[in-house]
C-alpha positions as a Markdown table, in Angstrom:
| # | Residue | x | y | z |
|---|---|---|---|---|
| 1 | Met | 27.3 | -3.4 | -21.7 |
| 2 | Val | 24.8 | -4.2 | -24.3 |
| 3 | Leu | 21.9 | -6.5 | -24.7 |
| 4 | Thr | 24.1 | -8.7 | -26.8 |
| 5 | Thr | 26.0 | -9.5 | -23.7 |
| 6 | Lys | 26.1 | -13.2 | -23.1 |
| 7 | Arg | 23.8 | -14.6 | -20.3 |
| 8 | Ser | 26.1 | -15.2 | -17.2 |
| 9 | Gly | 24.8 | -18.6 | -16.1 |
| 10 | Trp | 25.6 | -20.1 | -19.5 |
| 11 | Val | 28.9 | -18.5 | -19.8 |
| 12 | Arg | 30.0 | -19.9 | -16.3 |
| 13 | Arg | 28.9 | -23.4 | -17.4 |
| 14 | Asp | 31.0 | -23.0 | -20.5 |
| 15 | Val | 28.4 | -23.3 | -23.0 |
| 16 | Lys | 29.5 | -22.6 | -26.6 |
| 17 | Asn | 27.8 | -19.8 | -28.2 |
| 18 | Pro | 25.5 | -18.9 | -25.4 |
| 19 | Glu | 22.3 | -16.9 | -25.8 |
| 20 | Ser | 22.6 | -13.1 | -25.3 |
| 21 | Ile | 20.2 | -11.1 | -22.8 |
| 22 | Ala | 18.5 | -9.9 | -26.1 |
| 23 | Asp | 18.1 | -13.6 | -27.3 |
| 24 | His | 16.4 | -14.3 | -24.0 |
| 25 | Met | 14.2 | -11.5 | -24.2 |
| 26 | Tyr | 13.1 | -12.0 | -27.7 |
| 27 | Arg | 12.3 | -16.0 | -27.1 |
| 28 | Met | 10.3 | -14.9 | -24.1 |
| 29 | Ser | 8.2 | -12.2 | -26.0 |
| 30 | Leu | 7.5 | -15.1 | -28.8 |
| 31 | Met | 6.4 | -17.3 | -26.0 |
| 32 | Ala | 4.1 | -14.5 | -24.7 |
| 33 | Leu | 2.8 | -14.1 | -28.3 |
| 34 | Ile | 2.0 | -17.7 | -28.9 |
| 35 | Ala | 0.8 | -18.6 | -25.5 |
| 36 | Pro | -2.9 | -19.7 | -25.2 |
| 37 | Asp | -5.4 | -17.0 | -24.3 |
| 38 | Val | -6.2 | -16.8 | -20.6 |
| 39 | Pro | -8.9 | -14.8 | -19.4 |
| 40 | Gly | -8.1 | -11.6 | -17.6 |
| 41 | Leu | -4.5 | -11.9 | -18.9 |
| 42 | Asp | -3.5 | -8.8 | -21.3 |
| 43 | Arg | -1.2 | -10.5 | -23.8 |
| 44 | Asn | 0.1 | -7.2 | -25.2 |
| 45 | Lys | 1.2 | -6.1 | -21.8 |
| 46 | Cys | 2.8 | -9.5 | -21.4 |
| 47 | Ile | 4.7 | -9.0 | -24.6 |
| 48 | Lys | 5.9 | -5.6 | -23.5 |
| 49 | Met | 6.9 | -6.8 | -20.1 |
| 50 | Thr | 9.1 | -9.6 | -21.5 |
| 51 | Ile | 10.9 | -7.0 | -23.6 |
| 52 | Val | 11.5 | -4.7 | -20.5 |
| 53 | His | 12.0 | -7.2 | -17.7 |
| 54 | Asp | 15.8 | -7.4 | -18.3 |
| 55 | Ile | 16.5 | -4.2 | -20.1 |
| 56 | Ala | 18.7 | -2.8 | -17.4 |
| 57 | Glu | 20.9 | -5.5 | -17.9 |
| 58 | Ala | 22.1 | -3.6 | -20.8 |
| 59 | Leu | 24.0 | -1.3 | -18.4 |
| 60 | Ile | 24.7 | -3.5 | -15.2 |
| 61 | Gly | 25.1 | -6.9 | -16.6 |
| 62 | Asp | 23.5 | -10.0 | -16.0 |
| 63 | Ile | 23.7 | -10.3 | -12.3 |
| 64 | Thr | 22.9 | -14.0 | -11.2 |
| 65 | Pro | 22.6 | -15.5 | -7.4 |
| 66 | Leu | 26.3 | -16.6 | -7.9 |
| 67 | Asp | 27.5 | -13.0 | -7.9 |
| 68 | Gly | 26.8 | -12.3 | -4.3 |
| 69 | Ile | 24.7 | -9.4 | -4.7 |
| 70 | Ser | 21.5 | -9.4 | -2.6 |
| 71 | Lys | 18.1 | -9.1 | -4.4 |
| 72 | Ala | 17.6 | -5.8 | -2.8 |
| 73 | Glu | 20.9 | -4.4 | -4.3 |
| 74 | Lys | 20.2 | -6.0 | -7.5 |
| 75 | Ser | 17.0 | -4.3 | -7.8 |
| 76 | Glu | 18.5 | -0.9 | -6.8 |
| 77 | Gln | 21.0 | -1.2 | -9.4 |
| 78 | Glu | 18.4 | -2.3 | -12.0 |
| 79 | Gln | 16.0 | 0.6 | -11.0 |
| 80 | Ala | 18.8 | 3.2 | -11.3 |
| 81 | Ala | 19.9 | 1.7 | -14.8 |
| 82 | Leu | 16.5 | 1.7 | -16.0 |
| 83 | Asp | 15.9 | 5.5 | -14.7 |
| 84 | Tyr | 19.1 | 6.5 | -16.7 |
| 85 | Met | 18.2 | 4.7 | -19.9 |
| 86 | Cys | 14.6 | 6.3 | -19.9 |
| 87 | Lys | 16.4 | 9.7 | -19.2 |
| 88 | Ile | 18.8 | 9.2 | -22.0 |
| 89 | Ile | 16.5 | 8.1 | -24.6 |
| 90 | Gly | 14.4 | 11.1 | -23.9 |
| 91 | Val | 11.2 | 9.3 | -22.7 |
| 92 | Gly | 11.9 | 9.5 | -19.0 |
| 93 | Glu | 9.3 | 12.3 | -18.5 |
| 94 | Gly | 6.9 | 11.2 | -21.0 |
| 95 | Ser | 4.4 | 8.4 | -21.1 |
| 96 | Arg | 6.7 | 5.9 | -22.7 |
| 97 | Gly | 9.3 | 6.3 | -20.0 |
| 98 | Lys | 6.4 | 5.9 | -17.4 |
| 99 | Glu | 5.1 | 2.8 | -19.1 |
| 100 | Ile | 8.6 | 1.1 | -19.3 |
| 101 | Thr | 9.2 | 2.0 | -15.6 |
| 102 | Glu | 5.7 | 0.6 | -14.5 |
| 103 | Leu | 6.0 | -2.6 | -16.5 |
| 104 | Trp | 9.5 | -3.3 | -14.9 |
| 105 | Met | 8.3 | -2.4 | -11.4 |
| 106 | Glu | 5.1 | -4.5 | -11.8 |
| 107 | Tyr | 7.3 | -7.3 | -12.9 |
| 108 | Glu | 9.9 | -6.9 | -10.1 |
| 109 | Ala | 7.2 | -6.9 | -7.5 |
| 110 | Asn | 5.3 | -9.8 | -9.2 |
| 111 | Ser | 2.0 | -7.9 | -8.7 |
| 112 | Ser | -0.2 | -8.8 | -11.4 |
| 113 | Pro | -1.4 | -11.8 | -13.3 |
| 114 | Glu | 0.8 | -10.6 | -16.2 |
| 115 | Ala | 3.9 | -10.3 | -13.9 |
| 116 | Lys | 3.4 | -13.9 | -12.7 |
| 117 | Phe | 3.1 | -15.2 | -16.2 |
| 118 | Val | 6.2 | -13.3 | -17.5 |
| 119 | Lys | 8.1 | -14.6 | -14.3 |
| 120 | Asp | 7.1 | -18.0 | -15.3 |
| 121 | Leu | 8.2 | -17.4 | -19.1 |
| 122 | Asp | 11.6 | -16.3 | -17.6 |
| 123 | Lys | 12.0 | -19.7 | -16.0 |
| 124 | Val | 10.5 | -21.7 | -18.9 |
| 125 | Glu | 12.8 | -20.0 | -21.4 |
| 126 | Met | 15.7 | -20.8 | -19.2 |
| 127 | Ile | 14.9 | -24.5 | -18.9 |
| 128 | Leu | 14.1 | -24.7 | -22.5 |
| 129 | Gln | 17.5 | -23.2 | -23.3 |
| 130 | Ala | 19.1 | -25.7 | -20.8 |
| 131 | Leu | 17.5 | -28.6 | -22.7 |
| 132 | Asp | 18.8 | -27.3 | -26.0 |
| 133 | Tyr | 22.3 | -26.9 | -24.6 |
| 134 | Glu | 22.2 | -30.4 | -23.1 |
| 135 | Asp | 21.1 | -31.9 | -26.2 |
| 136 | Glu | 23.6 | -29.9 | -28.6 |
| 137 | Gln | 26.6 | -29.8 | -26.3 |
| 138 | Glu | 26.1 | -33.0 | -24.1 |
| 139 | Lys | 26.3 | -30.9 | -21.0 |
| 140 | Asp | 24.7 | -31.6 | -17.6 |
| 141 | Leu | 22.7 | -28.5 | -16.7 |
| 142 | Asp | 20.5 | -29.9 | -14.2 |
| 143 | Glu | 21.1 | -27.1 | -11.7 |
| 144 | Phe | 19.0 | -24.9 | -14.0 |
| 145 | Phe | 16.0 | -27.3 | -13.8 |
| 146 | Gln | 16.4 | -27.8 | -10.1 |
| 147 | Ser | 16.4 | -24.0 | -9.6 |
| 148 | Thr | 13.1 | -23.8 | -11.1 |
| 149 | Ala | 11.3 | -26.9 | -9.7 |
| 150 | Gly | 8.1 | -26.0 | -8.0 |
| 151 | Lys | 8.4 | -22.3 | -8.6 |
| 152 | Phe | 5.8 | -21.9 | -11.5 |
| 153 | Gln | 3.0 | -19.7 | -10.6 |
| 154 | Thr | 0.6 | -20.2 | -13.7 |
| 155 | Glu | -1.0 | -23.0 | -15.2 |
| 156 | Ile | 0.6 | -22.3 | -18.6 |
| 157 | Gly | 4.0 | -22.1 | -16.8 |
| 158 | Lys | 3.5 | -25.4 | -15.1 |
| 159 | Ala | 2.2 | -27.1 | -18.1 |
| 160 | Trp | 5.2 | -25.8 | -20.4 |
| 161 | Ala | 7.8 | -26.6 | -17.6 |
| 162 | Ser | 6.2 | -30.1 | -17.3 |
| 163 | Glu | 6.5 | -30.7 | -21.1 |
| 164 | Ile | 10.1 | -29.6 | -21.0 |
| 165 | Val | 11.2 | -31.6 | -18.2 |
| 166 | Ser | 9.3 | -34.7 | -19.8 |
| 167 | Arg | 11.3 | -34.2 | -23.0 |
| 168 | Arg | 14.4 | -34.0 | -21.1 |
| 169 | Asn | 13.6 | -37.3 | -19.3 |
| 170 | Asn | 12.9 | -39.0 | -22.6 |
| 171 | Thr | 16.1 | -38.1 | -24.3 |
């Protein structure tokens, strides 16, 4: 597997030329970069976290709720893949490997303001991509919007999601 692997949700819905895992992570990192300043939120940490949050999928693939794998099992597989990756690239014992692992674990645990923000970006990017696909390919991807409804944790996430849904309703 590589980060150029297409995201499973889009493939399952027969989206033509769906985004890759890397496309998703890159778009999220741009969102983190351009987001308005929020007191107490470390933008650089958010950008790093967007890059790290799905990196294990390079080895295990894009596991979705439809794959029948529990969240605990998915997390275990991702942790093992992350540990392996850090070891292979020679940073596992060094500070970079530790930083990558800590960022990933913080994201997984949703244990900081940055993790909450990046979790929101993950959902915002998905519905923005769904809107793009609906517009470009005349598909009904409502399930992606429904899966995120009411799940945003930050004011920015709520505002951006609201804007995307508003645009969808006006097309």
